[in-house]
C-alpha positions as a printed NumPy array, in Angstrom:
array([[-114.14 ,  122.541,   74.33 ],
       [-117.677,  122.314,   74.752],
       [-116.952,  119.131,   76.877],
       [-114.306,  120.864,   78.695],
       [-116.74 ,  123.355,   79.802],
       [-119.308,  121.091,   80.771],
       [-117.002,  119.178,   83.016],
       [-114.556,  122.236,   84.288],
       [-116.345,  124.93 ,   84.106],
       [-114.991,  128.531,   83.769],
       [-114.318,  129.172,   87.354],
       [-111.254,  127.972,   89.511],
       [-110.04 ,  124.532,   90.067],
       [-112.127,  122.571,   92.714],
       [-109.003,  122.403,   94.909],
       [-108.999,  126.016,   95.443],
       [-112.714,  126.316,   96.679],
       [-112.711,  126.573,  100.342],
       [-114.905,  124.115,  102.548],
       [-115.876,  125.015,  106.294],
       [-116.594,  122.784,  108.876],
       [-119.97 ,  122.682,  110.412],
       [-122.001,  121.527,  112.91 ],
       [-125.539,  120.422,  114.309],
       [-126.452,  124.14 ,  115.03 ],
       [-125.976,  124.674,  111.184],
       [-128.123,  122.124,  110.187],
       [-130.922,  123.503,  112.403],
       [-130.44 ,  126.874,  111.026],
       [-130.078,  125.892,  107.403],
       [-133.415,  123.957,  108.086],
       [-134.996,  126.842,  110.086],
       [-134.343,  128.967,  106.642],
       [-135.458,  126.519,  104.195],
       [-138.768,  126.646,  106.122],
       [-138.896,  130.423,  106.122],
       [-138.356,  130.35 ,  102.496],
       [-141.009,  127.851,  101.816],
       [-143.431,  129.693,  103.93 ],
       [-142.548,  132.963,  101.803],
       [-142.933,  131.134,   98.613],
       [-145.406,  128.11 ,   99.102],
       [-147.171,  128.325,   96.009],
       [-143.989,  127.763,   93.67 ],
       [-142.64 ,  125.336,   96.072],
       [-145.844,  123.194,   96.11 ],
       [-146.285,  123.471,   92.287],
       [-142.811,  122.636,   91.858],
       [-143.253,  119.283,   93.948],
       [-146.963,  118.394,   93.254],
       [-145.634,  115.542,   90.87 ],
       [-144.19 ,  113.752,   94.144],
       [-147.751,  112.975,   95.614],
       [-149.384,  112.201,   92.235],
       [-146.421,  109.784,   91.44 ],
       [-146.781,  108.172,   94.865],
       [-150.672,  108.11 ,   94.314],
       [-149.924,  106.06 ,   90.982],
       [-147.625,  104.083,   92.65 ],
       [-149.768,  103.07 ,   95.448],
       [-152.53 ,  102.176,   92.658],
       [-150.561,  100.301,   90.671],
       [-149.29 ,   98.037,   93.687],
       [-153.226,   96.67 ,   93.517],
       [-151.883,   95.076,   90.577],
       [-149.385,   92.985,   92.948],
       [-146.851,   92.869,   89.819],
       [-144.991,   95.957,   90.86 ],
       [-145.577,   95.553,   94.367],
       [-142.207,   93.901,   95.287],
       [-140.467,   97.222,   93.845],
       [-142.759,  100.01 ,   95.53 ],
       [-140.331,  100.355,   98.353],
       [-137.445,  100.618,   96.227],
       [-139.216,  103.037,   94.08 ],
       [-140.45 ,  105.139,   96.855],
       [-136.893,  105.139,   98.498],
       [-135.087,  105.475,   95.034],
       [-136.448,  108.885,   94.62 ],
       [-134.307,  110.015,   97.482],
       [-131.434,  109.567,   94.757],
       [-132.832,  111.862,   92.192],
       [-134.157,  114.203,   94.767],
       [-131.444,  116.874,   94.472],
       [-132.315,  117.184,   90.64 ],
       [-135.984,  117.719,   91.325],
       [-135.077,  120.325,   93.46 ],
       [-133.318,  122.577,   91.007],
       [-136.094,  125.314,   90.884],
       [-136.189,  125.492,   94.901],
       [-132.387,  126.205,   94.717],
       [-132.968,  128.723,   92.211],
       [-135.858,  130.377,   94.452],
       [-134.027,  130.507,   97.254],
       [-130.983,  131.876,   95.299],
       [-132.984,  134.951,   94.121],
       [-134.662,  135.55 ,   97.475],
       [-131.145,  135.583,   99.021],
       [-130.332,  138.248,   96.478],
       [-133.396,  140.295,   96.526],
       [-134.131,  139.236,   93.158],
       [-137.925,  138.703,   91.827],
       [-138.83 ,  135.279,   92.993],
       [-142.138,  134.747,   90.983],
       [-142.649,  131.559,   89.357],
       [-141.734,  132.418,   86.089],
       [-137.99 ,  132.35 ,   87.257],
       [-138.247,  128.58 ,   88.474],
       [-136.771,  127.485,   84.885],
       [-134.276,  130.001,   84.72 ],
       [-132.108,  127.253,   85.068],
       [-132.56 ,  125.997,   81.553],
       [-130.989,  129.302,   80.067],
       [-127.91 ,  129.136,   82.597],
       [-124.454,  128.474,   81.107],
       [-124.384,  125.753,   83.957],
       [-126.916,  123.946,   82.186],
       [-124.697,  121.379,   80.365],
       [-122.873,  120.387,   84.148],
       [-126.52 ,  120.023,   85.448],
       [-127.671,  117.867,   83.107],
       [-124.476,  115.54 ,   83.105],
       [-124.986,  115.514,   86.981],
       [-128.742,  114.665,   86.502],
       [-128.052,  111.627,   84.019],
       [-125.549,  110.415,   86.691],
       [-128.034,  110.313,   89.212],
       [-130.642,  108.748,   87.088],
       [-128.176,  106.294,   86.049],
       [-127.806,  105.488,   90.03 ],
       [-131.242,  105.584,   90.22 ],
       [-132.091,  103.063,   87.455],
       [-128.99 ,  100.678,   88.77 ],
       [-130.828,  100.65 ,   92.293],
       [-134.025,   99.518,   91.1  ],
       [-132.412,   96.52 ,   88.632],
       [-130.226,   95.698,   92.011],
       [-133.409,   95.664,   94.22 ],
       [-135.317,   93.563,   91.828],
       [-132.318,   91.109,   91.533],
       [-132.167,   90.765,   95.006],
       [-136.238,   90.054,   95.396],
       [-135.767,   87.516,   92.788],
       [-132.977,   85.748,   94.254],
       [-134.931,   85.076,   97.627],
       [-138.566,   84.943,   96.058],
       [-138.208,   83.847,   92.355],
       [-139.843,   85.441,   89.672],
       [-143.43 ,   84.649,   90.93 ],
       [-145.101,   87.805,   91.821],
       [-147.156,   87.976,   95.202],
       [-150.984,   86.748,   94.829],
       [-151.943,   89.275,   97.464],
       [-150.711,   92.429,   99.478],
       [-151.539,   90.145,  102.561],
       [-149.483,   87.667,  101.349],
       [-146.484,   89.75 ,  100.057],
       [-146.108,   91.229,  103.783],
       [-146.237,   88.101,  105.673],
       [-143.808,   86.444,  103.435],
       [-141.426,   89.544,  103.857],
       [-142.009,   89.912,  107.566],
       [-142.232,   85.958,  108.777],
       [-139.973,   84.105,  106.704],
       [-135.943,   83.862,  106.116],
       [-135.874,   84.997,  102.841],
       [-138.181,   88.025,  103.665],
       [-135.743,   88.942,  106.388],
       [-132.822,   88.229,  104.064],
       [-134.475,   90.595,  101.607],
       [-134.994,   93.231,  104.348],
       [-131.259,   93.251,  105.434],
       [-129.666,   92.81 ,  102.341],
       [-132.376,   95.577,  100.501],
       [-131.474,   97.962,  102.823],
       [-128.19 ,   97.516,  103.174],
       [-127.506,   97.849,   99.659],
       [-130.062,  100.981,   99.352],
       [-127.623,  102.511,  102.293],
       [-124.597,  102.519,  100.49 ],
       [-126.553,  103.972,   97.27 ],
       [-127.922,  106.44 ,   99.395],
       [-123.895,  107.431,  100.549],
       [-122.836,  107.54 ,   97.128],
       [-125.851,  109.849,   95.966],
       [-125.279,  112.098,   98.928],
       [-121.468,  112.287,   98.559],
       [-121.999,  113.632,   94.853],
       [-125.301,  115.643,   95.158],
       [-124.807,  117.26 ,   98.835],
       [-124.17 ,  120.761,   97.431],
       [-122.929,  120.098,   93.66 ],
       [-126.346,  121.074,   92.204],
       [-126.724,  124.497,   94.104],
       [-123.042,  125.113,   93.621],
       [-123.771,  125.21 ,   89.508],
       [-126.496,  127.441,   89.902],
       [-124.111,  129.758,   91.873],
       [-120.696,  129.154,   89.988],
       [-119.438,  128.271,   86.621],
       [-117.457,  125.156,   87.98 ],
       [-118.652,  122.523,   85.408],
       [-120.082,  119.055,   86.752],
       [-116.62 ,  117.698,   87.532],
       [-115.971,  120.95 ,   90.115],
       [-119.378,  120.51 ,   91.49 ],
       [-119.147,  116.784,   92.145],
       [-115.572,  116.54 ,   93.315],
       [-116.421,  120.061,   96.072],
       [-119.428,  117.76 ,   97.372],
       [-117.404,  114.982,   98.396],
       [-114.843,  117.198,   99.655],
       [-117.76 ,  118.534,  101.795],
       [-118.968,  115.138,  103.085],
       [-115.455,  114.477,  103.723],
       [-114.719,  117.162,  105.638],
       [-117.823,  117.088,  107.503],
       [-118.425,  113.216,  107.837],
       [-120.584,  113.311,  110.872],
       [-122.606,  116.202,  110.179],
       [-123.529,  115.128,  106.548],
       [-124.502,  111.633,  107.913],
       [-126.582,  113.638,  110.677],
       [-128.206,  115.522,  107.811],
       [-128.809,  112.398,  105.258],
       [-130.686,  110.787,  108.371],
       [-132.507,  113.826,  108.653],
       [-133.419,  114.01 ,  104.897],
       [-134.579,  110.114,  105.071],
       [-136.441,  110.608,  108.404],
       [-138.43 ,  113.668,  107.012],
       [-139.006,  111.97 ,  103.53 ],
       [-140.706,  108.939,  105.47 ],
       [-142.926,  111.207,  107.422],
       [-143.691,  113.053,  104.265],
       [-144.641,  110.038,  102.655],
       [-147.51 ,  109.282,  104.897],
       [-150.182,  109.111,  104.071],
       [-150.133,  108.466,  100.022],
       [-146.812,  110.63 ,   99.71 ],
       [-149.096,  114.236,   99.992],
       [-146.949,  114.973,  102.863],
       [-143.75 ,  115.202,  100.382],
       [-145.603,  118.799,   98.992],
       [-144.421,  120.3  ,  102.102],
       [-141.258,  118.209,  103.251],
       [-139.399,  118.448,   99.85 ],
       [-139.773,  122.135,   99.214],
       [-138.353,  122.681,  102.792],
       [-135.321,  120.372,  102.129],
       [-134.981,  121.813,   99.023],
       [-134.501,  125.249,  100.325],
       [-132.658,  124.132,  103.291],
       [-130.039,  122.471,  100.854],
       [-129.325,  125.934,   99.537],
       [-128.772,  127.485,  102.69 ],
       [-126.59 ,  124.42 ,  103.658],
       [-124.754,  124.971,  100.354],
       [-123.927,  128.464,  101.651],
       [-122.988,  127.43 ,  105.004],
       [-120.276,  124.879,  103.994],
       [-118.795,  126.454,  100.863],
       [-117.251,  129.88 ,  101.432],
       [-118.237,  132.352,   98.851],
       [-115.611,  134.018,   96.599],
       [-115.609,  136.128,   93.138],
       [-115.355,  133.216,   91.143],
       [-117.338,  133.496,   87.601],
       [-120.989,  132.995,   88.23 ],
       [-122.812,  131.096,   85.438],
       [-124.652,  133.583,   82.956],
       [-128.389,  133.27 ,   81.467],
       [-128.985,  133.271,   77.964],
       [-132.03 ,  134.949,   77.446],
       [-134.166,  133.635,   74.582],
       [-134.356,  135.674,   71.547],
       [-137.689,  136.951,   70.699],
       [-138.732,  137.426,   67.273],
       [-141.631,  138.748,   65.729],
       [-143.686,  136.32 ,   63.73 ],
       [-146.428,  136.644,   61.118],
       [-149.05 ,  134.328,   60.391],
       [-147.976,  134.084,   56.46 ],
       [-144.613,  132.441,   58.073],
       [-146.88 ,  129.484,   59.158],
       [-145.978,  126.602,   58.515],
       [-142.358,  127.464,   58.145],
       [-141.792,  128.79 ,   61.836],
       [-142.006,  124.987,   62.831],
       [-138.554,  124.091,   61.488],
       [-136.524,  127.039,   62.509],
       [-133.465,  125.337,   61.314],
       [-134.515,  126.043,   57.797],
       [-134.124,  129.922,   58.328],
       [-131.404,  131.563,   56.796]])
């Protein structure tokens, strides 16, 4: 039954969830609301996303070793695939602000105690699997074009990619395959994580609803995907530091996009399991380090 709850939740069937048709104006409004959330909660958002600039700088530093240079672009592009999972705290802050609740940083990790955490973990693992698969395929495409030898320098790598037939083959095939991965990731995660924070629908229910949203709004959601990709590209310059602003705005905007495209109802909402706080004594040490040994 636990597995059933993780997949199906406690709410209505996915087919009973009403999907709206949205347009360009809705995307603009979602972005505007996302920016407003960011301006109201900038410290929290930057703290949540500080890992992205750090990872970007580390990747840039590793590139000078040349061994990971061919994977630098796939890694940077692949973060788009797992972005919806990383933005969980942003969705939660927007949800709380919308409800008039406290939006202090201490509530960012409330999702850990949510009854939907099983579904969130399941979808998160799915996105991570897609990310790992993308990196493996990107590496295979590079090896097929250039072999196992690594670039001698950054300049030679850029020259080989931009001025040779193998390089153009790498660009065309790599970007086409990356596009397919992006479409899959967008379809299953466009609104699934915000929905799991808002409703107890389970991983399968949230995933199917996200796919229905994309099918019902193919042009609008394709435009949304392009907007996300363009803003992430802009935020990646220089050295990914702009992502500290771009990612929070996109994260908050995704919550408002979910609100626009999925009709609210009275279905069961996730419950928060408050961790039990027990009084501890010095005499209990080191037994407190092994909670499973308590009666």
